[in-house]
C-alpha positions in Angstrom: 65.7 28.1 -56.0 63.9 25.4 -53.9 61.9 22.6 -55.4 59.2 21.1 -53.3 58.6 17.5 -54.5 56.0 15.0 -53.3 58.1 11.9 -53.5 56.0 8.8 -54.4 56.4 5.4 -52.7 59.2 3.2 -54.2 61.3 6.1 -55.7 64.9 6.6 -54.8 66.1 9.9 -53.5 68.8 10.3 -56.2 68.9 11.0 -59.9 70.6 7.8 -61.1 70.4 4.1 -60.4 72.3 1.3 -62.1 69.5 -1.2 -61.2 66.8 0.5 -63.2 64.7 1.6 -60.2 62.6 4.8 -60.2 64.6 7.9 -59.3 64.1 11.6 -59.1 65.1 11.9 -62.8 61.8 10.2 -63.6 59.9 13.1 -62.2 62.0 16.2 -62.1 63.5 17.8 -65.3 65.3 20.7 -63.7 69.1 20.7 -64.3 71.6 20.9 -61.4 69.2 20.5 -58.5 70.1 18.2 -55.6 68.1 16.7 -52.8 68.5 18.5 -49.5 68.2 15.5 -47.2 66.6 12.2 -48.1 63.5 10.0 -47.8 63.7 6.2 -47.8 62.5 4.4 -50.9 59.4 3.1 -49.0 58.6 6.6 -47.5 56.5 9.2 -49.2 56.0 12.9 -49.2 57.9 16.2 -49.0 61.5 16.3 -50.4 63.3 19.6 -50.9 65.8 20.1 -53.7 67.9 23.1 -54.5 70.6 24.3 -56.9 72.3 26.3 -54.2 75.0 24.5 -52.2 74.9 27.0 -49.3 71.2 26.7 -49.0 71.4 22.9 -49.3 73.8 22.9 -46.3 71.5 25.2 -44.3 68.5 22.9 -45.0 70.3 19.7 -44.0 72.4 21.0 -41.1 71.3 19.4 -37.8 72.0 22.7 -36.1 69.2 24.2 -38.1 66.7 22.4 -35.8 63.8 22.7 -38.2 61.0 20.3 -37.4 60.1 17.6 -39.9 56.5 16.6 -39.7 55.3 13.1 -40.6 51.9 11.4 -40.8 52.4 7.9 -39.8 50.1 5.0 -40.2 50.9 2.5 -37.4 50.0 -1.1 -36.7 47.5 -0.9 -33.8 46.2 1.9 -31.7 48.8 3.7 -29.6 48.2 4.0 -25.9 48.8 7.2 -23.9 52.0 5.6 -22.5 53.3 4.8 -26.0 52.6 8.4 -27.2 54.3 9.8 -24.0 57.4 7.6 -24.7 57.7 9.0 -28.2 57.3 12.5 -26.8 60.0 12.0 -24.2 62.5 10.4 -26.6 63.1 6.8 -27.4 66.3 4.7 -26.8 67.5 3.3 -30.1 70.6 1.3 -30.8 72.4 4.5 -31.8 71.3 6.4 -28.6 68.4 8.3 -27.2 66.3 10.4 -29.6 65.4 14.0 -28.9 61.9 14.5 -27.6 59.2 14.5 -30.4 55.9 16.2 -30.7 53.3 13.5 -31.2 49.5 13.2 -31.3 46.9 10.8 -32.6 45.0 12.1 -35.6 42.0 10.9 -37.6 42.4 9.3 -41.0 43.8 12.1 -43.2 41.1 13.1 -45.8 43.8 14.3 -48.2 45.6 11.0 -48.2 46.1 9.5 -51.6 46.0 5.8 -52.5 49.4 4.2 -52.6 50.7 2.2 -55.5 51.3 -0.8 -53.3 48.8 -1.1 -50.4 50.1 -1.5 -46.9 49.8 -4.9 -45.3 46.7 -5.2 -43.2 46.1 -7.9 -40.5 42.5 -9.0 -40.2 42.2 -8.7 -36.4 44.6 -5.7 -35.9 43.4 -2.1 -36.5 45.6 0.6 -37.8 45.6 4.2 -36.8 47.4 7.5 -37.6 49.7 9.7 -35.6 51.4 13.0 -36.4 55.1 13.0 -35.4 57.4 16.0 -35.4 61.1 15.5 -35.0 64.2 17.7 -35.3 66.7 14.9 -36.0 67.2 13.0 -39.2 68.7 9.6 -38.3 68.5 6.7 -40.7 64.9 5.3 -40.6 64.4 7.2 -37.3 60.6 7.4 -37.3 60.2 3.7 -38.2 62.7 2.7 -35.5 61.0 5.0 -32.9 57.5 3.6 -33.5 58.7 0.0 -33.5 60.6 0.6 -30.3 57.4 1.6 -28.5 55.4 -1.3 -30.0 53.4 0.4 -32.8 55.3 -0.4 -36.0 55.1 2.0 -39.0 53.0 0.7 -41.9 53.1 3.9 -44.0 55.2 7.1 -43.6 54.5 10.4 -45.3 56.5 13.6 -44.6 54.3 16.6 -44.9 56.5 19.5 -43.7 60.1 20.5 -43.3 60.2 23.7 -41.3 57.9 26.1 -43.0 57.8 24.2 -46.3 54.9 21.8 -46.9 53.5 19.6 -49.6 50.1 21.4 -49.6 48.2 20.1 -52.6 51.0 18.4 -54.5 50.1 14.9 -55.6 52.7 12.1 -55.6 55.2 12.8 -58.4 54.4 16.5 -58.6 56.7 19.4 -57.8 56.6 23.1 -57.4 59.5 25.6 -57.6 59.7 28.4 -55.0 62.1 31.3 -55.1 
């Protein structure tokens, strides 16, 4: 079994927390499922969960090479050079990233309001890009956009391989066999 979950902003990607923060247990009432991968507390969107250890390994194994697709609201309007740099790979403190697939996109019509709005600077526009990567380093998308000069303001994962959030609203999940 695979559970597709649209993880809301400010929710931990685990089922327990001794500090009283929101967790997966606040949204998912299916016993013995575990997150296949993670999303940071301040990131939103698709999270896969499963009750099958072998499947969990397949979903999270870097050798799987499934693209993860993100809609990213960035501070500023990216230049062609910045997009090209993301596409070629970015040097981070932990080494060069693999090349990404990236493009500017219009404001997503399906995008929901976030519980806590992003910070907005009066004289600085924001824009959206779609970024597809095969890696899963810690805070990778945020570090990549910051490295090229367009910091991430909001990060929503929409796809993991062939799985996508489709019409799931934040906090909703769907079970697929």
